[in-house]
C-alpha positions in Angstrom: 0.0 -0.1 -0.1 1.9 3.3 -1.3 1.0 6.3 1.2 1.2 9.9 -0.6 1.6 13.1 1.7 -0.4 16.0 0.4 2.4 17.9 2.0 5.2 16.5 0.2 6.3 18.4 -2.9 6.0 15.6 -5.2 2.5 14.9 -4.4 0.7 16.4 -7.5 3.0 14.5 -9.8 2.8 11.3 -7.7 -0.9 11.4 -7.6 -1.2 12.2 -11.3 0.3 9.2 -12.0 -2.1 7.2 -9.9 -4.8 8.5 -11.6 -3.6 7.6 -14.7 -3.4 3.9 -13.6 -6.7 2.9 -15.2 -6.7 4.9 -18.5 -7.6 2.5 -21.4 -6.2 3.1 -24.7 -9.2 1.4 -26.6 -7.8 2.3 -30.0 -4.7 0.2 -29.7 -6.8 -2.8 -28.5 -9.7 -2.2 -30.5 -7.7 -3.3 -33.6 -6.8 -6.8 -31.9 -9.9 -7.2 -30.7 -11.7 -6.5 -34.1 -9.6 -9.1 -35.5 -10.8 -11.7 -33.0 -14.6 -10.8 -33.7 -13.9 -11.3 -37.4 -12.6 -14.8 -37.1 -15.5 -15.7 -34.8 -17.7 -14.3 -37.9 -15.6 -16.2 -40.7 -14.8 -19.3 -38.8 -17.2 -19.9 -35.9 -16.4 -22.8 -33.8 -12.9 -23.5 -35.2 -12.0 -19.6 -34.2 -13.0 -20.1 -30.8 -10.9 -23.5 -30.5 -8.3 -21.8 -31.6 -8.4 -19.1 -29.2 -9.0 -20.8 -26.4 -5.6 -22.7 -27.3 -3.7 -19.7 -27.8 -5.5 -17.8 -24.7 -5.8 -20.6 -22.2 -3.3 -23.1 -22.9 -5.8 -26.1 -23.7 -6.8 -27.9 -26.8 -10.8 -28.2 -27.5 -11.0 -30.7 -30.2 -14.9 -30.7 -30.4 -17.8 -28.6 -29.3 -18.5 -31.0 -26.3 -15.1 -29.9 -25.1 -16.2 -26.3 -24.4 -19.5 -26.9 -22.6 -20.2 -27.4 -19.0 -22.6 -29.9 -18.3 -25.0 -29.7 -15.7 -24.0 -32.9 -14.1 -20.7 -31.2 -13.6 -22.5 -28.1 -11.6 -24.6 -30.5 -9.8 -21.4 -32.6 -8.5 -19.3 -29.3 -7.7 -22.6 -28.1 -5.7 -22.6 -31.4 -3.9 -19.3 -31.3 -2.9 -19.2 -27.5 -1.1 -18.8 -27.5 2.3 -21.6 -26.6 4.3 -20.4 -23.0 5.0 -19.7 -22.1 1.5 -23.1 -23.8 0.2 -24.9 -21.2 3.0 -22.9 -18.5 1.9 -24.1 -19.1 -1.6 -27.5 -19.3 -0.9 -27.8 -16.1 1.3 -26.1 -14.6 -1.3 -28.7 -15.7 -3.7 -31.8 -15.0 -1.6 -30.5 -11.4 -0.8 -29.8 -10.7 -4.1 -33.1 -12.0 -5.6 -35.1 -10.2 -3.1 -33.4 -6.8 -4.1 -34.4 -7.7 -7.8 -37.8 -8.5 -6.9 -38.1 -4.8 -5.9 -37.0 -3.6 -9.1 -39.2 -5.5 -11.1 -41.2 -2.9 -13.5 -45.0 -4.0 -14.5 -46.8 -3.4 -17.1 -49.6 -1.3 -17.4 -52.9 -0.1 -19.4 -55.1 3.0 -19.3 -58.4 3.6 -20.9 -59.1 7.4 -21.4 -62.4 9.0 -21.3 -62.1 9.9 -25.0 -61.1 6.2 -26.6 -57.4 6.4 -26.1 -55.6 3.3 -25.0 -52.3 4.3 -23.4 -49.9 1.8 -21.7 -46.7 0.1 -21.2 -45.8 -3.5 -21.8 -42.7 -4.8 -20.1 -41.3 -7.9 -22.0 -38.1 -10.1 -21.0 -35.2 -10.5 -23.4 -35.6 -14.0 -25.0 -32.0 -14.9 -24.7 -29.3 -13.1 -22.3 -25.8 -13.9 -22.8 -23.6 -13.5 -19.4 -19.9 -13.0 -19.2 -18.4 -14.3 -16.2 -14.3 -13.5 -15.3 -12.4 -16.4 -14.6 -8.9 -15.9 -16.0 -6.8 -14.7 -12.9 -9.6 -15.0 -10.5 -13.5 -16.6 -10.5 -16.0 -14.7 -9.4 -19.4 -16.8 -8.4 -20.8 -13.4 -7.2 -20.5 -11.9 -10.6 -22.5 -14.8 -12.0 -25.1 -14.4 -9.3 -25.5 -10.6 -9.9 -25.9 -11.0 -13.9 -28.1 -14.0 -13.8 -30.6 -13.5 -11.0 -31.8 -10.0 -12.0 -32.6 -12.0 -16.0 -34.4 -14.8 -13.8 -36.3 -12.5 -11.9 -37.4 -10.6 -15.2 -38.4 -14.1 -16.8 -35.4 -14.4 -19.3 -36.1 -17.7 -21.0 -33.0 -18.8 -22.1 -29.5 -17.9 -20.5 -26.0 -18.7 -21.5 -22.8 -18.3 -19.7 -19.4 -17.9 -20.7 -16.3 -17.8 -18.5 -12.7 -18.8 -19.4 -11.3 -21.7 -17.8 -7.3 -21.7 -18.2 -5.7 -25.0 -18.3 -9.5 -26.4 -18.7 -9.6 -26.2 -14.9 -13.5 -25.0 -14.2 -13.7 -23.1 -10.7 -15.7 -25.5 -8.5 -17.5 -22.5 -6.5 -18.7 -21.0 -10.0 -19.9 -24.4 -11.0 -21.9 -24.8 -7.8 -23.3 -21.2 -8.6 -24.5 -22.5 -12.2 -26.1 -25.1 -10.5 -27.9 -22.8 -7.8 -29.0 -20.7 -10.6 -30.0 -23.5 -12.9 -28.3 -22.6 -16.3 -27.7 -24.9 -18.1 -25.9 -23.6 -21.4 -22.4 -22.9 -20.4 -19.0 -22.5 -22.5 -15.5 -22.5 -21.4 -14.7 -19.6 -23.4 -13.2 -15.9 -22.2 -12.7 -12.7 -23.0 -13.2 -11.0 -26.2 -13.9 -14.3 -27.9 -16.7 -14.8 -25.4 -18.2 -11.9 -26.4 -17.9 -12.6 -30.0 -19.8 -16.0 -29.5 -22.7 -14.6 -27.8 -22.9 -11.6 -30.1 -23.0 -13.5 -33.5 -23.4 -16.9 -32.3 -22.0 -20.1 -34.7 -23.3 -23.1 -36.1 -23.0 -24.6 -32.7 -24.5 -21.7 -30.5 -27.2 -19.3 -31.1 -26.6 -15.6 -30.7 -27.9 -13.8 -27.8 -30.2 -10.6 -27.5 -28.1 -9.1 -24.9 -24.7 -9.5 -23.1 -24.0 -8.4 -19.3 -21.2 -8.9 -17.2 -17.6 -7.3 -16.0 -14.3 -7.9 -18.0 -10.8 -6.4 -18.3 -10.0 -4.3 -21.2 -10.2 -6.6 -24.0 -14.1 -7.7 -23.0 -14.9 -4.1 -22.6 -13.9 -3.1 -25.9 -15.6 -6.3 -27.5 -18.8 -5.4 -25.7 -18.4 -1.8 -27.5 -17.7 -3.0 -30.8 -20.7 -5.8 -31.0 -23.1 -3.0 -29.3 -25.5 -2.4 -32.3 -25.8 -6.2 -33.3 -26.7 -7.0 -29.9 -27.7 -4.9 -26.7 -25.1 -4.7 -24.0 -25.3 -3.4 -20.4 -22.6 -0.9 -20.6 -18.8 -0.2 -21.0 -17.3 -0.5 -17.9 -13.7 0.7 -17.3 -11.5 -0.5 -14.9 -12.8 -1.1 -11.2 -11.6 1.9 -8.6 -12.8 3.1 -5.5 -12.3 6.3 -3.2 -12.8 6.0 0.5 -12.7 9.3 2.9 -12.3 8.4 6.2 -11.3 10.2 9.6 -10.3 8.8 12.7 -13.7 7.2 13.6 -13.8 4.9 10.6 -13.3 1.2 11.1 -9.9 0.2 9.6 -10.6 -3.6 8.7 -14.0 -2.6 6.7 -11.9 0.0 4.8 -9.0 -2.7 4.0 -11.9 -5.1 2.7 -13.7 -2.5 0.6 -10.1 -1.6 -0.9 -9.1 -5.0 -1.5 -12.5 -5.9 -3.1 -11.9 -3.4 -6.0 -7.9 -4.0 -6.3 -8.7 -7.8 -7.0 -10.0 -7.1 -10.3 -7.1 -6.8 -12.3 -3.7 -4.8 -12.3 -5.5 -1.7 -13.7 -7.9 -1.6 -10.7 -7.6 2.0 -8.4 -7.9 1.6 -4.3 -7.3 5.0 -2.8 -8.2 5.9 0.8 -8.0 9.7 1.7 -7.8 10.4 5.1 -6.3 13.0 7.8 -5.3 10.4 10.6 -1.7 8.5 10.0 -3.0 6.0 12.6 -5.9 4.9 10.5 -3.7 4.6 7.4 -1.2 2.6 9.3 -4.0 0.4 10.7 -5.5 -0.1 7.2 -2.0 -1.1 5.7 -1.8 -3.6 8.6 -5.2 -5.3 7.8 -4.3 -5.5 4.1 -1.0 -7.3 5.0 -2.9 -9.9 7.1 -5.8 -10.1 4.6 -4.0 -10.4 1.5 -2.6 -13.8 1.5 -6.0 -15.2 2.3 -7.3 -13.9 -1.2 
């Protein structure tokens, strides 16, 4: 954890370097990503298999090789410890309850002059969810993307997530079982966005793509927008916390780490006028970091 002192003569320049950490050069990445998307449009599954070998270091020979079956997800769920299983269910129930409150209802109104006014809310037919899994696995991302689709009544939900060295994350598989998602592909990065946006002979394209990812995923979502709907183009994670001596240093440490874990471009900033608090946060981060 690097500490900058506002009283230092070099503070302005040092802080400017920190703020530039998450700057994304979309133009440079766009050229690479567009090439990957074009390969998928032209060659379908063969391009996907080539990308898996190139980026995830394993060889997919057949379509079935890139699929994760419901049986695999069920086994991972059954193998979970009681504590993890309880945590997964608790998260699912809380997220589900939240999105139930957000649900928008259709309505119709007949006026005296004969006009009929209304709004009909119809769920998407097929949603594609991207769940990061390259440097770390995020079952929470699956829950936060799948559950709104479930609440909305989306009929078909497809998930893409990378599996480096063909090793799926068991907790993610368990979360897939809990969400009852049966169409899952071991595809990551821009390739996954291309597969969900354009489809191939074996996979039907989606109507909308949601989910977080690195700069290549963000760039791919930007490029496919218009051919398919997307949630947003999100930049690198960042958080800024302003805290005084009354703040809980353990909570701050967890909040900073929750964003810093996403990737190297993420920025976690604490602003405080209390040196003791900063030292305490540093101590907690040093204790927590080896467990993540």
